[in-house]
mmJSON file of the N, C-alpha and C atoms, coordinates in Angstrom:
{"data_MODEL":{"atom_site":{
"group_PDB":["ATOM","ATOM","ATOM","ATOM","ATOM","ATOM","ATOM","ATOM","ATOM","ATOM","ATOM","ATOM","ATOM","ATOM","ATOM","ATOM","ATOM","ATOM","ATOM","ATOM","ATOM","ATOM","ATOM","ATOM","ATOM","ATOM","ATOM","ATOM","ATOM","ATOM","ATOM","ATOM","ATOM","ATOM","ATOM","ATOM","ATOM","ATOM","ATOM","ATOM","ATOM","ATOM","ATOM","ATOM","ATOM","ATOM","ATOM","ATOM","ATOM","ATOM","ATOM","ATOM","ATOM","ATOM","ATOM","ATOM","ATOM","ATOM","ATOM","ATOM","ATOM","ATOM","ATOM","ATOM","ATOM","ATOM","ATOM","ATOM","ATOM","ATOM","ATOM","ATOM","ATOM","ATOM","ATOM","ATOM","ATOM","ATOM","ATOM","ATOM","ATOM","ATOM","ATOM","ATOM","ATOM","ATOM","ATOM","ATOM","ATOM","ATOM","ATOM","ATOM","ATOM","ATOM","ATOM","ATOM","ATOM","ATOM","ATOM","ATOM","ATOM","ATOM","ATOM","ATOM","ATOM","ATOM","ATOM","ATOM","ATOM","ATOM","ATOM","ATOM","ATOM","ATOM","ATOM","ATOM","ATOM","ATOM","ATOM","ATOM","ATOM","ATOM","ATOM","ATOM","ATOM","ATOM","ATOM","ATOM","ATOM","ATOM","ATOM","ATOM","ATOM","ATOM","ATOM","ATOM","ATOM","ATOM","ATOM","ATOM","ATOM","ATOM","ATOM","ATOM","ATOM","ATOM","ATOM","ATOM","ATOM","ATOM","ATOM","ATOM","ATOM","ATOM","ATOM","ATOM","ATOM","ATOM","ATOM","ATOM","ATOM","ATOM","ATOM","ATOM","ATOM","ATOM","ATOM","ATOM","ATOM","ATOM","ATOM","ATOM","ATOM","ATOM","ATOM","ATOM","ATOM","ATOM","ATOM","ATOM","ATOM","ATOM","ATOM","ATOM","ATOM","ATOM","ATOM","ATOM","ATOM","ATOM","ATOM","ATOM","ATOM","ATOM","ATOM","ATOM","ATOM","ATOM","ATOM","ATOM","ATOM","ATOM","ATOM","ATOM","ATOM","ATOM","ATOM","ATOM","ATOM","ATOM","ATOM","ATOM","ATOM","ATOM","ATOM","ATOM","ATOM","ATOM","ATOM","ATOM","ATOM","ATOM","ATOM","ATOM","ATOM","ATOM","ATOM","ATOM","ATOM","ATOM","ATOM","ATOM","ATOM","ATOM"],
"id":[1,2,3,4,5,6,7,8,9,10,11,12,13,14,15,16,17,18,19,20,21,22,23,24,25,26,27,28,29,30,31,32,33,34,35,36,37,38,39,40,41,42,43,44,45,46,47,48,49,50,51,52,53,54,55,56,57,58,59,60,61,62,63,64,65,66,67,68,69,70,71,72,73,74,75,76,77,78,79,80,81,82,83,84,85,86,87,88,89,90,91,92,93,94,95,96,97,98,99,100,101,102,103,104,105,106,107,108,109,110,111,112,113,114,115,116,117,118,119,120,121,122,123,124,125,126,127,128,129,130,131,132,133,134,135,136,137,138,139,140,141,142,143,144,145,146,147,148,149,150,151,152,153,154,155,156,157,158,159,160,161,162,163,164,165,166,167,168,169,170,171,172,173,174,175,176,177,178,179,180,181,182,183,184,185,186,187,188,189,190,191,192,193,194,195,196,197,198,199,200,201,202,203,204,205,206,207,208,209,210,211,212,213,214,215,216,217,218,219,220,221,222,223,224,225,226,227,228,229,230,231,232,233,234],
"type_symbol":["N","C","C","N","C","C","N","C","C","N","C","C","N","C","C","N","C","C","N","C","C","N","C","C","N","C","C","N","C","C","N","C","C","N","C","C","N","C","C","N","C","C","N","C","C","N","C","C","N","C","C","N","C","C","N","C","C","N","C","C","N","C","C","N","C","C","N","C","C","N","C","C","N","C","C","N","C","C","N","C","C","N","C","C","N","C","C","N","C","C","N","C","C","N","C","C","N","C","C","N","C","C","N","C","C","N","C","C","N","C","C","N","C","C","N","C","C","N","C","C","N","C","C","N","C","C","N","C","C","N","C","C","N","C","C","N","C","C","N","C","C","N","C","C","N","C","C","N","C","C","N","C","C","N","C","C","N","C","C","N","C","C","N","C","C","N","C","C","N","C","C","N","C","C","N","C","C","N","C","C","N","C","C","N","C","C","N","C","C","N","C","C","N","C","C","N","C","C","N","C","C","N","C","C","N","C","C","N","C","C","N","C","C","N","C","C","N","C","C","N","C","C","N","C","C","N","C","C","N","C","C","N","C","C"],
"label_atom_id":["N","CA","C","N","CA","C","N","CA","C","N","CA","C","N","CA","C","N","CA","C","N","CA","C","N","CA","C","N","CA","C","N","CA","C","N","CA","C","N","CA","C","N","CA","C","N","CA","C","N","CA","C","N","CA","C","N","CA","C","N","CA","C","N","CA","C","N","CA","C","N","CA","C","N","CA","C","N","CA","C","N","CA","C","N","CA","C","N","CA","C","N","CA","C","N","CA","C","N","CA","C","N","CA","C","N","CA","C","N","CA","C","N","CA","C","N","CA","C","N","CA","C","N","CA","C","N","CA","C","N","CA","C","N","CA","C","N","CA","C","N","CA","C","N","CA","C","N","CA","C","N","CA","C","N","CA","C","N","CA","C","N","CA","C","N","CA","C","N","CA","C","N","CA","C","N","CA","C","N","CA","C","N","CA","C","N","CA","C","N","CA","C","N","CA","C","N","CA","C","N","CA","C","N","CA","C","N","CA","C","N","CA","C","N","CA","C","N","CA","C","N","CA","C","N","CA","C","N","CA","C","N","CA","C","N","CA","C","N","CA","C","N","CA","C","N","CA","C","N","CA","C","N","CA","C","N","CA","C","N","CA","C","N","CA","C","N","CA","C","N","CA","C"],
"label_alt_id":[null,null,null,null,null,null,null,null,null,null,null,null,null,null,null,null,null,null,null,null,null,null,null,null,null,null,null,null,null,null,null,null,null,null,null,null,null,null,null,null,null,null,null,null,null,null,null,null,null,null,null,null,null,null,null,null,null,null,null,null,null,null,null,null,null,null,null,null,null,null,null,null,null,null,null,null,null,null,null,null,null,null,null,null,null,null,null,null,null,null,null,null,null,null,null,null,null,null,null,null,null,null,null,null,null,null,null,null,null,null,null,null,null,null,null,null,null,null,null,null,null,null,null,null,null,null,null,null,null,null,null,null,null,null,null,null,null,null,null,null,null,null,null,null,null,null,null,null,null,null,null,null,null,null,null,null,null,null,null,null,null,null,null,null,null,null,null,null,null,null,null,null,null,null,null,null,null,null,null,null,null,null,null,null,null,null,null,null,null,null,null,null,null,null,null,null,null,null,null,null,null,null,null,null,null,null,null,null,null,null,null,null,null,null,null,null,null,null,null,null,null,null,null,null,null,null,null,null,null,null,null,null,null,null],
"label_comp_id":["MET","MET","MET","LEU","LEU","LEU","ASN","ASN","ASN","ALA","ALA","ALA","LYS","LYS","LYS","LEU","LEU","LEU","LYS","LYS","LYS","PRO","PRO","PRO","ASN","ASN","ASN","VAL","VAL","VAL","THR","THR","THR","LEU","LEU","LEU","MET","MET","MET","HIS","HIS","HIS","VAL","VAL","VAL","ILE","ILE","ILE","ALA","ALA","ALA","MET","MET","MET","THR","THR","THR","ARG","ARG","ARG","ALA","ALA","ALA","LEU","LEU","LEU","GLY","GLY","GLY","GLU","GLU","GLU","LEU","LEU","LEU","ARG","ARG","ARG","SER","SER","SER","PRO","PRO","PRO","LYS","LYS","LYS","ASP","ASP","ASP","THR","THR","THR","GLN","GLN","GLN","PRO","PRO","PRO","GLU","GLU","GLU","LEU","LEU","LEU","TYR","TYR","TYR","ARG","ARG","ARG","TRP","TRP","TRP","THR","THR","THR","ASP","ASP","ASP","GLY","GLY","GLY","GLY","GLY","GLY","GLY","GLY","GLY","SER","SER","SER","TYR","TYR","TYR","VAL","VAL","VAL","ASP","ASP","ASP","ALA","ALA","ALA","VAL","VAL","VAL","PHE","PHE","PHE","ASN","ASN","ASN","GLY","GLY","GLY","GLY","GLY","GLY","LYS","LYS","LYS","LEU","LEU","LEU","GLN","GLN","GLN","SER","SER","SER","TRP","TRP","TRP","THR","THR","THR","MET","MET","MET","THR","THR","THR","ARG","ARG","ARG","PRO","PRO","PRO","GLU","GLU","GLU","ASN","ASN","ASN","PRO","PRO","PRO","GLY","GLY","GLY","ASP","ASP","ASP","GLU","GLU","GLU","GLU","GLU","GLU","GLU","GLU","GLU","GLY","GLY","GLY","GLY","GLY","GLY","GLY","GLY","GLY","THR","THR","THR","PRO","PRO","PRO","ALA","ALA","ALA","ALA","ALA","ALA"],
"label_asym_id":["A","A","A","A","A","A","A","A","A","A","A","A","A","A","A","A","A","A","A","A","A","A","A","A","A","A","A","A","A","A","A","A","A","A","A","A","A","A","A","A","A","A","A","A","A","A","A","A","A","A","A","A","A","A","A","A","A","A","A","A","A","A","A","A","A","A","A","A","A","A","A","A","A","A","A","A","A","A","A","A","A","A","A","A","A","A","A","A","A","A","A","A","A","A","A","A","A","A","A","A","A","A","A","A","A","A","A","A","A","A","A","A","A","A","A","A","A","A","A","A","A","A","A","A","A","A","A","A","A","A","A","A","A","A","A","A","A","A","A","A","A","A","A","A","A","A","A","A","A","A","A","A","A","A","A","A","A","A","A","A","A","A","A","A","A","A","A","A","A","A","A","A","A","A","A","A","A","A","A","A","A","A","A","A","A","A","A","A","A","A","A","A","A","A","A","A","A","A","A","A","A","A","A","A","A","A","A","A","A","A","A","A","A","A","A","A","A","A","A","A","A","A","A","A","A","A","A","A","A","A","A","A","A","A"],
"label_entity_id":["1","1","1","1","1","1","1","1","1","1","1","1","1","1","1","1","1","1","1","1","1","1","1","1","1","1","1","1","1","1","1","1","1","1","1","1","1","1","1","1","1","1","1","1","1","1","1","1","1","1","1","1","1","1","1","1","1","1","1","1","1","1","1","1","1","1","1","1","1","1","1","1","1","1","1","1","1","1","1","1","1","1","1","1","1","1","1","1","1","1","1","1","1","1","1","1","1","1","1","1","1","1","1","1","1","1","1","1","1","1","1","1","1","1","1","1","1","1","1","1","1","1","1","1","1","1","1","1","1","1","1","1","1","1","1","1","1","1","1","1","1","1","1","1","1","1","1","1","1","1","1","1","1","1","1","1","1","1","1","1","1","1","1","1","1","1","1","1","1","1","1","1","1","1","1","1","1","1","1","1","1","1","1","1","1","1","1","1","1","1","1","1","1","1","1","1","1","1","1","1","1","1","1","1","1","1","1","1","1","1","1","1","1","1","1","1","1","1","1","1","1","1","1","1","1","1","1","1","1","1","1","1","1","1"],
"label_seq_id":[1,1,1,2,2,2,3,3,3,4,4,4,5,5,5,6,6,6,7,7,7,8,8,8,9,9,9,10,10,10,11,11,11,12,12,12,13,13,13,14,14,14,15,15,15,16,16,16,17,17,17,18,18,18,19,19,19,20,20,20,21,21,21,22,22,22,23,23,23,24,24,24,25,25,25,26,26,26,27,27,27,28,28,28,29,29,29,30,30,30,31,31,31,32,32,32,33,33,33,34,34,34,35,35,35,36,36,36,37,37,37,38,38,38,39,39,39,40,40,40,41,41,41,42,42,42,43,43,43,44,44,44,45,45,45,46,46,46,47,47,47,48,48,48,49,49,49,50,50,50,51,51,51,52,52,52,53,53,53,54,54,54,55,55,55,56,56,56,57,57,57,58,58,58,59,59,59,60,60,60,61,61,61,62,62,62,63,63,63,64,64,64,65,65,65,66,66,66,67,67,67,68,68,68,69,69,69,70,70,70,71,71,71,72,72,72,73,73,73,74,74,74,75,75,75,76,76,76,77,77,77,78,78,78],
"pdbx_PDB_ins_code":[null,null,null,null,null,null,null,null,null,null,null,null,null,null,null,null,null,null,null,null,null,null,null,null,null,null,null,null,null,null,null,null,null,null,null,null,null,null,null,null,null,null,null,null,null,null,null,null,null,null,null,null,null,null,null,null,null,null,null,null,null,null,null,null,null,null,null,null,null,null,null,null,null,null,null,null,null,null,null,null,null,null,null,null,null,null,null,null,null,null,null,null,null,null,null,null,null,null,null,null,null,null,null,null,null,null,null,null,null,null,null,null,null,null,null,null,null,null,null,null,null,null,null,null,null,null,null,null,null,null,null,null,null,null,null,null,null,null,null,null,null,null,null,null,null,null,null,null,null,null,null,null,null,null,null,null,null,null,null,null,null,null,null,null,null,null,null,null,null,null,null,null,null,null,null,null,null,null,null,null,null,null,null,null,null,null,null,null,null,null,null,null,null,null,null,null,null,null,null,null,null,null,null,null,null,null,null,null,null,null,null,null,null,null,null,null,null,null,null,null,null,null,null,null,null,null,null,null,null,null,null,null,null,null],
"Cartn_x":[49.111,48.345,48.885,49.659,50.243,49.159,48.108,47.048,46.496,46.323,45.757,46.745,48.031,49.052,49.428,49.047,49.45,48.648,49.325,48.692,49.197,48.351,48.796,50.028,50.89,52.087,53.232,53.13,54.315,55.325,56.573,57.613,57.797,58.359,58.695,59.641,60.594,61.532,60.811,59.774,58.993,58.273,57.692,56.992,57.985,59.15,60.187,60.59,60.725,61.079,59.965,58.697,57.563,57.496,57.736,57.604,58.875,60.003,61.314,61.573,61.021,61.201,61.144,61.903,61.943,60.662,59.935,58.777,59.232,58.273,58.575,58.165,59.122,58.822,58.047,56.831,55.966,55.855,56.375,56.355,57.732,57.816,59.136,60.099,61.349,62.371,62.505,62.698,62.931,61.762,60.532,59.338,58.471,57.666,56.719,55.319,54.346,54.486,55.081,55.563,56.131,55.084,54.982,54.064,54.887,54.689,55.366,54.333,54.756,53.882,54.6,53.868,54.317,53.35,53.894,53.089,53.401,52.36,52.593,52.58,52.835,52.935,51.638,50.5,49.21,48.751,49.55,49.195,48.473,48.16,47.577,48.673,48.285,49.285,48.706,49.604,49.26,50.037,49.313,49.928,49.893,51.041,51.145,51.714,51.105,51.535,52.255,53.495,54.306,54.599,54.449,54.814,55.799,56.981,58.015,58.429,58.311,58.714,57.682,56.489,55.443,54.229,53.648,52.522,51.291,50.728,49.534,48.279,48.384,47.232,47.725,46.817,47.167,45.887,46.07,44.962,45.462,44.579,44.908,44.087,44.723,44.044,44.302,43.227,43.339,42.961,43.666,43.332,41.971,41.299,40.028,40.297,39.4,39.545,39.069,39.976,39.568,38.586,38.5,37.584,36.128,35.879,34.515,33.715,34.369,33.672,33.571,33.924,33.849,32.395,32.115,30.764,30.524,29.242,28.879,29.161,29.489,29.696,30.904,31.826,33.029,32.853,31.691,31.443,32.005,32.758,33.319,32.215,32.434,31.463,31.55,30.381,30.343,30.556],
"Cartn_y":[129.251,129.139,127.974,128.328,127.319,126.483,127.118,126.423,125.244,125.421,124.38,123.255,123.5,122.499,121.622,122.007,121.254,119.967,118.944,117.658,117.144,116.446,115.908,115.015,115.071,114.232,114.58,115.675,116.081,116.634,116.579,117.015,118.535,119.049,120.47,120.818,119.967,120.229,120.328,119.529,119.589,120.936,121.403,122.69,123.83,123.757,124.765,124.785,123.624,123.549,124.131,123.863,124.388,125.908,126.454,127.897,128.663,127.954,128.58,129.599,129.299,130.169,129.31,129.731,128.966,129.064,130.137,130.348,130.905,131.396,131.989,131.013,130.594,129.7,130.482,130.057,130.767,130.07,128.879,128.149,128.239,127.952,127.981,126.996,127.4,126.567,125.224,124.175,122.81,122.242,122.629,122.034,121.436,120.471,119.848,120.115,120.324,120.503,121.869,121.995,123.26,123.982,125.282,126.103,127.064,126.996,127.88,128.724,129.924,130.82,131.265,131.187,131.738,132.849,134.04,135.22,135.707,136.132,136.675,138.201,138.818,140.27,140.996,140.313,140.933,140.827,140.191,140.059,138.771,137.93,136.616,135.725,134.781,133.867,132.487,131.504,130.125,129.733,129.28,128.722,127.208,126.57,125.126,124.498,123.399,122.68,121.407,121.257,120.082,119.335,118.021,117.192,116.145,116.141,115.232,115.523,116.789,117.178,116.904,116.416,116.122,117.004,117.481,118.398,117.714,118.32,117.779,118.556,119.89,120.721,122.086,122.839,124.179,124.999,126.313,127.241,128.419,128.965,130.144,131.307,132.461,133.668,134.776,135.436,136.579,137.826,138.933,140.17,140.678,141.343,141.964,143.137,143.385,144.494,145.765,146.696,147.903,148.765,148.64,149.425,149.004,147.806,147.31,148.087,148.787,149.444,150.954,151.454,152.892,153.334,154.501,155.056,155.516,155.477,155.961,154.953,153.724,152.691,152.921,153.764,153.991,154.972,155.596,156.582,157.921,158.597,159.909,160.918,161.765,162.817,163.943,164.521,165.601,166.945],
"Cartn_z":[80.601,81.817,82.655,83.646,84.528,85.186,85.649,86.36,85.553,84.263,83.41,83.117,83.257,82.938,84.121,85.329,86.512,86.658,87.208,87.464,88.804,89.546,90.839,90.684,91.675,91.804,90.867,90.068,89.311,90.31,89.962,90.892,90.846,91.929,91.986,90.844,90.558,89.461,88.121,87.913,86.681,86.572,87.666,87.655,87.421,88.033,87.813,86.335,85.73,84.307,83.437,83.784,83.016,83.091,84.275,84.48,84.156,84.123,83.959,85.059,86.245,87.415,88.674,89.687,90.929,91.735,91.594,92.445,93.782,94.54,95.842,96.934,97.751,98.871,99.918,100.237,101.168,102.524,102.648,103.914,104.566,105.86,106.503,105.839,105.72,105.077,105.79,105.005,105.497,106.286,105.935,106.54,105.445,105.821,104.896,105.393,104.558,103.116,102.785,101.559,101.079,100.236,100.43,99.648,98.8,97.483,96.543,95.81,95.395,94.63,93.363,92.244,90.974,90.603,90.294,89.996,88.587,87.865,86.523,86.561,85.433,85.351,85.643,85.503,85.751,87.189,88.029,89.437,89.786,88.802,89.095,89.65,90.499,91.027,91.263,91.256,91.564,92.804,93.831,95.032,94.894,95.076,94.918,96.187,96.611,97.813,97.378,97.832,97.527,98.818,98.797,99.934,99.43,99.999,99.527,98.097,97.68,96.334,95.259,95.642,94.663,94.91,93.816,93.878,94.463,95.501,96.15,95.745,95.73,95.381,94.924,94.287,93.836,93.69,93.796,93.6,92.785,91.97,91.184,91.707,91.835,92.297,91.298,90.902,89.993,90.765,90.51,91.225,90.788,91.715,91.366,90.44,89.511,88.582,89.274,89.587,90.304,89.523,88.209,87.406,87.552,88.11,88.264,89.295,90.213,91.298,91.117,89.938,89.702,89.626,90.166,90.07,88.651,88.251,86.927,85.827,86.18,85.174,84.294,84.713,83.934,82.799,82.694,81.647,82.062,81.213,81.589,81.867,82.863,83.215,82.194,81.867,80.875,81.535],
"occupancy":[1.0,1.0,1.0,1.0,1.0,1.0,1.0,1.0,1.0,1.0,1.0,1.0,1.0,1.0,1.0,1.0,1.0,1.0,1.0,1.0,1.0,1.0,1.0,1.0,1.0,1.0,1.0,1.0,1.0,1.0,1.0,1.0,1.0,1.0,1.0,1.0,1.0,1.0,1.0,1.0,1.0,1.0,1.0,1.0,1.0,1.0,1.0,1.0,1.0,1.0,1.0,1.0,1.0,1.0,1.0,1.0,1.0,1.0,1.0,1.0,1.0,1.0,1.0,1.0,1.0,1.0,1.0,1.0,1.0,1.0,1.0,1.0,1.0,1.0,1.0,1.0,1.0,1.0,1.0,1.0,1.0,1.0,1.0,1.0,1.0,1.0,1.0,1.0,1.0,1.0,1.0,1.0,1.0,1.0,1.0,1.0,1.0,1.0,1.0,1.0,1.0,1.0,1.0,1.0,1.0,1.0,1.0,1.0,1.0,1.0,1.0,1.0,1.0,1.0,1.0,1.0,1.0,1.0,1.0,1.0,1.0,1.0,1.0,1.0,1.0,1.0,1.0,1.0,1.0,1.0,1.0,1.0,1.0,1.0,1.0,1.0,1.0,1.0,1.0,1.0,1.0,1.0,1.0,1.0,1.0,1.0,1.0,1.0,1.0,1.0,1.0,1.0,1.0,1.0,1.0,1.0,1.0,1.0,1.0,1.0,1.0,1.0,1.0,1.0,1.0,1.0,1.0,1.0,1.0,1.0,1.0,1.0,1.0,1.0,1.0,1.0,1.0,1.0,1.0,1.0,1.0,1.0,1.0,1.0,1.0,1.0,1.0,1.0,1.0,1.0,1.0,1.0,1.0,1.0,1.0,1.0,1.0,1.0,1.0,1.0,1.0,1.0,1.0,1.0,1.0,1.0,1.0,1.0,1.0,1.0,1.0,1.0,1.0,1.0,1.0,1.0,1.0,1.0,1.0,1.0,1.0,1.0,1.0,1.0,1.0,1.0,1.0,1.0,1.0,1.0,1.0,1.0,1.0,1.0],
"B_iso_or_equiv":[0.0,0.0,0.0,0.0,0.0,0.0,0.0,0.0,0.0,0.0,0.0,0.0,0.0,0.0,0.0,0.0,0.0,0.0,0.0,0.0,0.0,0.0,0.0,0.0,0.0,0.0,0.0,0.0,0.0,0.0,0.0,0.0,0.0,0.0,0.0,0.0,0.0,0.0,0.0,0.0,0.0,0.0,0.0,0.0,0.0,0.0,0.0,0.0,0.0,0.0,0.0,0.0,0.0,0.0,0.0,0.0,0.0,0.0,0.0,0.0,0.0,0.0,0.0,0.0,0.0,0.0,0.0,0.0,0.0,0.0,0.0,0.0,0.0,0.0,0.0,0.0,0.0,0.0,0.0,0.0,0.0,0.0,0.0,0.0,0.0,0.0,0.0,0.0,0.0,0.0,0.0,0.0,0.0,0.0,0.0,0.0,0.0,0.0,0.0,0.0,0.0,0.0,0.0,0.0,0.0,0.0,0.0,0.0,0.0,0.0,0.0,0.0,0.0,0.0,0.0,0.0,0.0,0.0,0.0,0.0,0.0,0.0,0.0,0.0,0.0,0.0,0.0,0.0,0.0,0.0,0.0,0.0,0.0,0.0,0.0,0.0,0.0,0.0,0.0,0.0,0.0,0.0,0.0,0.0,0.0,0.0,0.0,0.0,0.0,0.0,0.0,0.0,0.0,0.0,0.0,0.0,0.0,0.0,0.0,0.0,0.0,0.0,0.0,0.0,0.0,0.0,0.0,0.0,0.0,0.0,0.0,0.0,0.0,0.0,0.0,0.0,0.0,0.0,0.0,0.0,0.0,0.0,0.0,0.0,0.0,0.0,0.0,0.0,0.0,0.0,0.0,0.0,0.0,0.0,0.0,0.0,0.0,0.0,0.0,0.0,0.0,0.0,0.0,0.0,0.0,0.0,0.0,0.0,0.0,0.0,0.0,0.0,0.0,0.0,0.0,0.0,0.0,0.0,0.0,0.0,0.0,0.0,0.0,0.0,0.0,0.0,0.0,0.0,0.0,0.0,0.0,0.0,0.0,0.0],
"pdbx_formal_charge":[null,null,null,null,null,null,null,null,null,null,null,null,null,null,null,null,null,null,null,null,null,null,null,null,null,null,null,null,null,null,null,null,null,null,null,null,null,null,null,null,null,null,null,null,null,null,null,null,null,null,null,null,null,null,null,null,null,null,null,null,null,null,null,null,null,null,null,null,null,null,null,null,null,null,null,null,null,null,null,null,null,null,null,null,null,null,null,null,null,null,null,null,null,null,null,null,null,null,null,null,null,null,null,null,null,null,null,null,null,null,null,null,null,null,null,null,null,null,null,null,null,null,null,null,null,null,null,null,null,null,null,null,null,null,null,null,null,null,null,null,null,null,null,null,null,null,null,null,null,null,null,null,null,null,null,null,null,null,null,null,null,null,null,null,null,null,null,null,null,null,null,null,null,null,null,null,null,null,null,null,null,null,null,null,null,null,null,null,null,null,null,null,null,null,null,null,null,null,null,null,null,null,null,null,null,null,null,null,null,null,null,null,null,null,null,null,null,null,null,null,null,null,null,null,null,null,null,null,null,null,null,null,null,null],
"auth_seq_id":[1,1,1,2,2,2,3,3,3,4,4,4,5,5,5,6,6,6,7,7,7,8,8,8,9,9,9,10,10,10,11,11,11,12,12,12,13,13,13,14,14,14,15,15,15,16,16,16,17,17,17,18,18,18,19,19,19,20,20,20,21,21,21,22,22,22,23,23,23,24,24,24,25,25,25,26,26,26,27,27,27,28,28,28,29,29,29,30,30,30,31,31,31,32,32,32,33,33,33,34,34,34,35,35,35,36,36,36,37,37,37,38,38,38,39,39,39,40,40,40,41,41,41,42,42,42,43,43,43,44,44,44,45,45,45,46,46,46,47,47,47,48,48,48,49,49,49,50,50,50,51,51,51,52,52,52,53,53,53,54,54,54,55,55,55,56,56,56,57,57,57,58,58,58,59,59,59,60,60,60,61,61,61,62,62,62,63,63,63,64,64,64,65,65,65,66,66,66,67,67,67,68,68,68,69,69,69,70,70,70,71,71,71,72,72,72,73,73,73,74,74,74,75,75,75,76,76,76,77,77,77,78,78,78],
"auth_comp_id":["MET","MET","MET","LEU","LEU","LEU","ASN","ASN","ASN","ALA","ALA","ALA","LYS","LYS","LYS","LEU","LEU","LEU","LYS","LYS","LYS","PRO","PRO","PRO","ASN","ASN","ASN","VAL","VAL","VAL","THR","THR","THR","LEU","LEU","LEU","MET","MET","MET","HIS","HIS","HIS","VAL","VAL","VAL","ILE","ILE","ILE","ALA","ALA","ALA","MET","MET","MET","THR","THR","THR","ARG","ARG","ARG","ALA","ALA","ALA","LEU","LEU","LEU","GLY","GLY","GLY","GLU","GLU","GLU","LEU","LEU","LEU","ARG","ARG","ARG","SER","SER","SER","PRO","PRO","PRO","LYS","LYS","LYS","ASP","ASP","ASP","THR","THR","THR","GLN","GLN","GLN","PRO","PRO","PRO","GLU","GLU","GLU","LEU","LEU","LEU","TYR","TYR","TYR","ARG","ARG","ARG","TRP","TRP","TRP","THR","THR","THR","ASP","ASP","ASP","GLY","GLY","GLY","GLY","GLY","GLY","GLY","GLY","GLY","SER","SER","SER","TYR","TYR","TYR","VAL","VAL","VAL","ASP","ASP","ASP","ALA","ALA","ALA","VAL","VAL","VAL","PHE","PHE","PHE","ASN","ASN","ASN","GLY","GLY","GLY","GLY","GLY","GLY","LYS","LYS","LYS","LEU","LEU","LEU","GLN","GLN","GLN","SER","SER","SER","TRP","TRP","TRP","THR","THR","THR","MET","MET","MET","THR","THR","THR","ARG","ARG","ARG","PRO","PRO","PRO","GLU","GLU","GLU","ASN","ASN","ASN","PRO","PRO","PRO","GLY","GLY","GLY","ASP","ASP","ASP","GLU","GLU","GLU","GLU","GLU","GLU","GLU","GLU","GLU","GLY","GLY","GLY","GLY","GLY","GLY","GLY","GLY","GLY","THR","THR","THR","PRO","PRO","PRO","ALA","ALA","ALA","ALA","ALA","ALA"],
"auth_asym_id":["A","A","A","A","A","A","A","A","A","A","A","A","A","A","A","A","A","A","A","A","A","A","A","A","A","A","A","A","A","A","A","A","A","A","A","A","A","A","A","A","A","A","A","A","A","A","A","A","A","A","A","A","A","A","A","A","A","A","A","A","A","A","A","A","A","A","A","A","A","A","A","A","A","A","A","A","A","A","A","A","A","A","A","A","A","A","A","A","A","A","A","A","A","A","A","A","A","A","A","A","A","A","A","A","A","A","A","A","A","A","A","A","A","A","A","A","A","A","A","A","A","A","A","A","A","A","A","A","A","A","A","A","A","A","A","A","A","A","A","A","A","A","A","A","A","A","A","A","A","A","A","A","A","A","A","A","A","A","A","A","A","A","A","A","A","A","A","A","A","A","A","A","A","A","A","A","A","A","A","A","A","A","A","A","A","A","A","A","A","A","A","A","A","A","A","A","A","A","A","A","A","A","A","A","A","A","A","A","A","A","A","A","A","A","A","A","A","A","A","A","A","A","A","A","A","A","A","A","A","A","A","A","A","A"],
"auth_atom_id":["N","CA","C","N","CA","C","N","CA","C","N","CA","C","N","CA","C","N","CA","C","N","CA","C","N","CA","C","N","CA","C","N","CA","C","N","CA","C","N","CA","C","N","CA","C","N","CA","C","N","CA","C","N","CA","C","N","CA","C","N","CA","C","N","CA","C","N","CA","C","N","CA","C","N","CA","C","N","CA","C","N","CA","C","N","CA","C","N","CA","C","N","CA","C","N","CA","C","N","CA","C","N","CA","C","N","CA","C","N","CA","C","N","CA","C","N","CA","C","N","CA","C","N","CA","C","N","CA","C","N","CA","C","N","CA","C","N","CA","C","N","CA","C","N","CA","C","N","CA","C","N","CA","C","N","CA","C","N","CA","C","N","CA","C","N","CA","C","N","CA","C","N","CA","C","N","CA","C","N","CA","C","N","CA","C","N","CA","C","N","CA","C","N","CA","C","N","CA","C","N","CA","C","N","CA","C","N","CA","C","N","CA","C","N","CA","C","N","CA","C","N","CA","C","N","CA","C","N","CA","C","N","CA","C","N","CA","C","N","CA","C","N","CA","C","N","CA","C","N","CA","C","N","CA","C","N","CA","C","N","CA","C","N","CA","C","N","CA","C","N","CA","C"],
"pdbx_PDB_model_num":[1,1,1,1,1,1,1,1,1,1,1,1,1,1,1,1,1,1,1,1,1,1,1,1,1,1,1,1,1,1,1,1,1,1,1,1,1,1,1,1,1,1,1,1,1,1,1,1,1,1,1,1,1,1,1,1,1,1,1,1,1,1,1,1,1,1,1,1,1,1,1,1,1,1,1,1,1,1,1,1,1,1,1,1,1,1,1,1,1,1,1,1,1,1,1,1,1,1,1,1,1,1,1,1,1,1,1,1,1,1,1,1,1,1,1,1,1,1,1,1,1,1,1,1,1,1,1,1,1,1,1,1,1,1,1,1,1,1,1,1,1,1,1,1,1,1,1,1,1,1,1,1,1,1,1,1,1,1,1,1,1,1,1,1,1,1,1,1,1,1,1,1,1,1,1,1,1,1,1,1,1,1,1,1,1,1,1,1,1,1,1,1,1,1,1,1,1,1,1,1,1,1,1,1,1,1,1,1,1,1,1,1,1,1,1,1,1,1,1,1,1,1,1,1,1,1,1,1,1,1,1,1,1,1]
}}}
């Protein structure tokens, strides 16, 4: 769980080493602050804000479970 391992002021290089992935740059190139996204296979992602190469804040987003909104409570119809 990347979200649980992050701490303020760690460097972008440290996060890259932890994830073994570059992440996706979501902000315009060569601007501050930089916003990066790391996504897992289940569709959850962590957005991280770096200023001067140091982590300022982050948020984790999990996809909604599409099965929660099925009619009939997910029970097969007879």
